[in-house]
N, C-alpha and C positions, 0 to 999 in steps of 0.2 A: 504493500500500499504505500502510496505517494505521501511525503511529508509536505505540508502546506496546504493553500487553498485548493479546493476542487471545483470544477465546473458548476456543479450543483450549489455551490456557496455564493456563486457571482450575483443573484439578485438580492440576497441578505447584505452583501458587501456594499452594493450600490444604494440600497436604501439607507444603510447605516451611514455611509458617506454623506448622503444628502441631509440626514438628520444632524450629523456632526458639524457639516458647514454652517447650519443655522445656529446650533447650539454654541459654536466657537465665537460667532458674531455677537449673539445676545449675551454670553457670559462674558466676553471682553468688554462689552459696553457697560454692563453692571459692575465689572471689576473696576473700570475707571471711575464710575460713580462712587464705588466703595472707597476708593483712594482719596477722592475729595472729601468724602465723609469722615476718614479717618483723620485727614489733616484738620479739618474743622473741629472735630471732637477733641483729639488729643493734641493738637497744637494750640486751639484757641479755646477749648473747654465750651464748645457750643455744638449743638445738634441742628440739623436742617428741618425747619418746621413748615408745614402747609396749613394755611388756614387758621392760623393762631391769632393771638391778640396783637402780634407786632406786625401783621400783614399777610398778604397772600402767601408769599415764600420768604422765610426769614431765618437768619441764624440766631438761635435763641439759647440761653444758658441752659445746661442738661437738666437741672432740677425745676425749671419754671416752664416747660412746655404746656401748652393747653390745645394745641392742634394735633394734626397727624405728625407723627415722627417719621419723617423721610429717611432719616438714618437708619433706623432699624428695620424699616422697609428694604432699603437697599442691601443692608446685612443679610437679612434673611432670604430675600429673592435670589441674591447672588450664591448663596449656600446651596439653595435647591437646583439653580442652574448648573452649578458646578457638579453636582451630583448626576445630572443628565449628561453633561460634558464627559465626565469620567466613565460613565456606562457606554456610551458611544465609543470612546476610546478603548475600553476593555473589549468590546465586541469587535472592533477592528483589529485589535491586537490578537485576539483569540482566532479570528477566522482568516484575516489577511496577513497579518505579520508573522505569527508564530510559524516557525519552520522556513520561513523565506527570507528572513533578514538577520543577519549576525547580530547577536545581543539583543533579541527582540524585546525582552523585559525592559532593558534600559531605555529603548525606544519608547515603550509605553510610559515609563517614568518621565521622560523628557516631554512627551506630548502633554501629560498630565500637568505639567509647570505651566501650560498655557492658561489655566484658570487662576493661577497664582501670581504670575509676573505679568505686569501691564504690558500691552500691546503683542505678546507672544502669541496668544490665541488668534489674532488677526494674520499673523505670519503662518500659523498652522492651518487656518482655514484655506489657504492658498496652496501649501506644500503637501499636506497630507492627501488631499484628493489627486493631486498629481502623482505622488508615489504610488497609491492605491490603483490608479489607472495603470501604471507600469505592471503592477503585480497582476492585474486582471489580464492584461495583454499578454503576459507570459504565461499564465494559465491557459488561456484560449489557445495560444501557440502550441503548448506542450500537449493539449488535448487534441488539436487538429493532427500534430505530428504522430500521436499514438493511434489515431484513426486511420492515417494514411499508411502506417506500418503494419497495421493489422489486416 
């Protein structure tokens, strides 16, 4: 039995790449919002407040919020989006990368950093589909060669 992706895995891989692209963009956007939130909270001691006494959108001292706490919202939403990003990364690693790329687990960990290091997920949104496309092309070529040889 061949190690690596099989032709039957290609639909799963392409669906996962599509979801990965969207999740990497959205996770990256929320990560940038999270960086802004951390600067305001830990640098200035203020949270981002929506619809409070200070106006529509304001930086309010942490203990005096009366409106919607955008800072906590950014923190929570980014956390859940990062879980989706990691799940897509795991499926791609398991189906596409495992057995076809040297040090595949290190590749999984490197792509996982996209939800932690600002702007890295935008890079992976372009690079990972390109790599996976090459893997799919190699699988299809291998499958075509095995059919021609049979």
